[in-house]
N, C-alpha and C positions, 0 to 999 in steps of 0.2 A: 644588847646582845648583838654580836657581829653575825652577819650572814656568811655562810661558807659557800664558796663557788663550787659548782659541780663540773667535773671534767669528764669527757669521754675519751678513752684510750683504747687501742687495740691490743689484745694479748694473744699469744700463740696458744693453741689448744691441741694437745696430742691425744689421739684416740687409738685404740688397739682393737683388732678384730682377729678372729681365728679363721685361717684359710686352710684348705686341703690342697696338696700338690704332690706330684710324683717327683721322685729324685732320680737323676739330678734335675735341678730347676735352674733356669738361666734368666738373669736380669741385666739391664744396662741403664746407664745414665750417660750424659754427654761425654764424660772422660773416664768411665769405669765400666767394667763388665764383671759379673759375679756368677759363680757356679756353686749352688747350694749342694753340698755333698752329704750332709746328714742334718739332723734337727738342730745341731749346735754349731756347725761350721760351714764356711763357704771359702772358695778360692776367690780372692778379690784382686783384680788386675786394674792398675792405674795406667792410663796411656794418654797420649795427646801432646800437643805442642806446649801447653801451659802448666803441666804437672810433672813431677818427678816420676818417671816410669817405675813401677814396682809390681811384684807379685807376692801376695802374702795370704796366710790363712787367718781369717777373722771370724768373728761371731756371725752366725747365720742372719741375724737381724740386719747386718750391713747390706744385705741384698734387697732389703725392702725399705730403704730410706725413701723419703717423700718424693724424690725426683727420679725414681726408677720405674721401668716398665719391663715387661717380658721381652726376651730376645731368643734367638735360636742358638742351638749348639754351634752351628757354623760361625755365627757372629762372635761368640765367645772364643772359639778356637782361633779365629783369625787374629783377634787382639792379643790373646794369650801367646800365640806363636811369634807374632811380631815383637811383643814386649820381651819375651824370653830371648829372642835373637839379639835385640838391642842390648839387653843386660849382659848377655854372654860376650858380645864384642867389647863392651865397656870394661869388662873384667880382665880382658887380655892385656 
């Protein structure tokens, strides 16, 4: 009978938890800001040097990806307005 080798590997584990928050709720990551506008949707803004700037409506869960943290409305508005201005100029 052959012996089988035992290996140790790492696996990603996702957990979910229920949180309470007031709307609108704002989050950020290094190149995204989000404004949760209702239980199902958020405004997702991509900005920065290494991403294609965009503004879109996405699922609210996008605002709570593993690399996000809370931010202020002012931070969100700054990136939203700068990205909107950039996209407007690109469209001309």
